[in-house]
C-alpha positions as a printed Julia matrix, in Angstrom:
101×3 Matrix{Float64}:
 10.53  -19.12  -12.49
 10.22  -15.53  -13.7
 13.33  -15.8   -15.83
 11.97  -18.94  -17.51
  8.65  -17.21  -18.15
 10.43  -14.22  -19.69
 12.53  -16.49  -21.89
  9.5   -18.42  -23.13
  7.64  -15.16  -23.85
 10.62  -13.91  -25.86
 10.81  -17.17  -27.79
  7.1   -16.98  -28.63
  7.42  -13.35  -29.73
 10.39  -14.17  -31.94
  8.48  -17.04  -33.55
  5.61  -14.69  -34.34
  8.09  -12.34  -36.0
  9.52  -15.24  -38.0
 12.93  -15.2   -36.34
 14.8   -18.03  -34.71
 15.84  -17.66  -31.09
 19.01  -19.75  -31.45
 21.05  -16.68  -32.31
 20.19  -15.03  -28.98
 22.25  -15.97  -25.95
 20.2   -15.62  -22.79
 22.14  -14.2   -19.92
 21.15  -14.1   -16.32
 20.14  -10.65  -15.15
 20.87  -10.0   -11.5
 18.24   -7.87   -9.74
 19.45   -4.64   -8.2
 17.58   -5.44   -4.99
 16.4    -3.03   -2.36
 18.73   -0.22   -1.32
 18.16    2.85    0.84
 20.85    5.48    1.39
 20.2     8.19    3.96
 22.82   10.92    4.32
 22.63   13.72    6.87
 25.43   16.17    6.11
 24.85   17.82    9.47
 22.25   17.92   12.19
 21.76   19.86   15.41
 19.5    18.95   18.31
 18.99   21.55   21.04
 17.21   20.87   24.34
 15.99   24.07   25.94
 14.38   25.15   29.22
 12.81   28.61   29.46
 14.36   29.53   26.08
 17.88   28.73   27.32
 19.81   25.87   25.71
 20.69   23.08   28.13
 22.16   20.44   25.8
 23.29   20.83   22.2
 24.03   17.72   20.09
 25.63   18.11   16.65
 26.89   15.59   14.14
 26.58   13.95   10.76
 25.51   10.5     9.6
 25.3     8.18    6.6
 23.19    5.03    6.64
 22.9     2.33    3.95
 20.24   -0.36    4.21
 20.19   -3.21    1.7
 17.78   -6.08    1.07
 15.3    -5.41    3.89
 13.02   -8.08    2.43
 15.59  -10.81    3.12
 18.92  -10.89    4.94
 19.04   -7.18    5.77
 22.42   -5.44    5.82
 22.83   -2.08    7.59
 25.95    0.07    7.39
 25.94    3.17    9.62
 28.54    5.92    9.95
 27.78    8.31   12.79
 29.69   11.25   14.25
 28.35   12.96   17.4
 29.35   15.78   19.71
 27.27   16.92   22.71
 27.72   19.9    25.02
 25.79   20.98   28.11
 25.47   24.45   29.59
 27.31   24.86   32.89
 25.63   27.53   35.01
 28.62   27.68   37.35
 31.06   28.47   34.53
 28.54   30.3    32.32
 29.59   28.37   29.21
 29.09   25.08   27.4
 31.09   22.08   28.55
 31.63   18.82   26.64
 29.12   16.13   27.55
 30.18   13.8    24.74
 33.27   14.65   22.77
 33.33   13.83   19.09
 33.3    10.07   18.63
 33.55    8.21   15.32
 31.57    4.94   15.43
């Protein structure tokens, strides 16, 4: 409907200018749609107790969301690594080793 309205408006404008619209070929213009791209180059989440880190989660992520007004498409790349502090060893141990999803 909108394309037809735009074409009729263009035809009317061209008539007012004294030009014929036959020389113009109307082509269909595809809308770009809705797109959201969220990229986190790196992030770090630290859970602490009494100012001592208990769990440290690091990673990076890229998320693309398209056409959320219709048939939404989500594409997510996520890389995570988590470590917890071992009081018996006095160092961080892997809780979740790096996983590519």
